[in-house]
C-alpha positions in Angstrom: -42.4 -35.1 -25.7 -43.0 -31.2 -26.2 -43.9 -29.0 -23.6 -46.0 -26.1 -24.0 -45.9 -23.0 -21.5 -48.3 -20.2 -21.5 -50.3 -17.9 -19.5 -54.0 -17.3 -20.1 -55.7 -13.8 -19.8 -55.6 -14.0 -15.8 -51.6 -14.3 -16.0 -51.8 -17.9 -14.6 -49.6 -20.4 -16.3 -50.4 -23.0 -18.0 -48.2 -26.0 -19.1 -49.2 -28.6 -21.9 -47.4 -31.6 -22.8 -47.6 -33.5 -26.1 -46.1 -36.7 -27.0 -44.8 -36.7 -30.6 -43.6 -39.4 -32.9 -40.9 -38.9 -35.2 -39.4 -41.3 -37.4 -35.8 -41.2 -38.4 -34.5 -42.2 -42.6 -31.1 -42.1 -42.8 -31.7 -42.1 -46.5 -33.8 -38.7 -46.3 -31.0 -37.0 -44.4 -28.4 -37.9 -46.9 -30.8 -36.4 -49.6 -31.3 -33.2 -47.1 -27.8 -32.7 -47.7 -27.9 -32.9 -51.9 -30.6 -30.6 -51.8 -28.9 -28.1 -49.6 -26.2 -28.0 -52.2 -28.8 -27.7 -55.0 -29.9 -24.8 -52.9 -26.4 -23.3 -52.7 -26.2 -23.4 -56.1 -29.4 -21.7 -57.1 -28.5 -18.7 -54.4 -25.2 -18.4 -56.6 -27.3 -17.8 -59.9 -29.8 -15.7 -58.4 -27.1 -13.2 -57.2 -25.8 -13.0 -60.9 -29.5 -12.5 -62.0 -30.0 -9.6 -59.7 -26.1 -8.1 -60.8 -27.6 -8.3 -64.3 -30.7 -6.6 -63.3 -29.1 -3.7 -61.6 -26.8 -3.0 -64.4 -30.1 -2.9 -66.8 -31.7 -0.5 -64.3 -28.4 1.7 -64.3 -29.0 1.6 -68.0 -32.7 2.7 -67.8 -31.6 5.6 -65.5 -28.9 7.0 -68.0 -31.6 6.7 -70.8 -34.2 9.0 -68.6 -31.6 11.4 -67.8 -30.6 11.9 -71.3 -34.4 12.1 -72.5 -34.6 15.1 -69.7 -31.5 16.7 -71.0 -33.4 16.8 -74.7 -36.6 18.3 -73.3 
């Protein structure tokens, strides 16, 4: 059961109760944990990609400065 409390435009409070059916599967919860591990690995690879991009950005900035000096 979920209870939602809110107020209408006149400031009168309203309460709604909704019945929610939840099915539990032990196998799916184990799979969720495995997916969390996969996501952690993906996050680490993303961090590595970002550091590579930062290096290339700084290289680009250095190249731009050299071009300005030549002018």
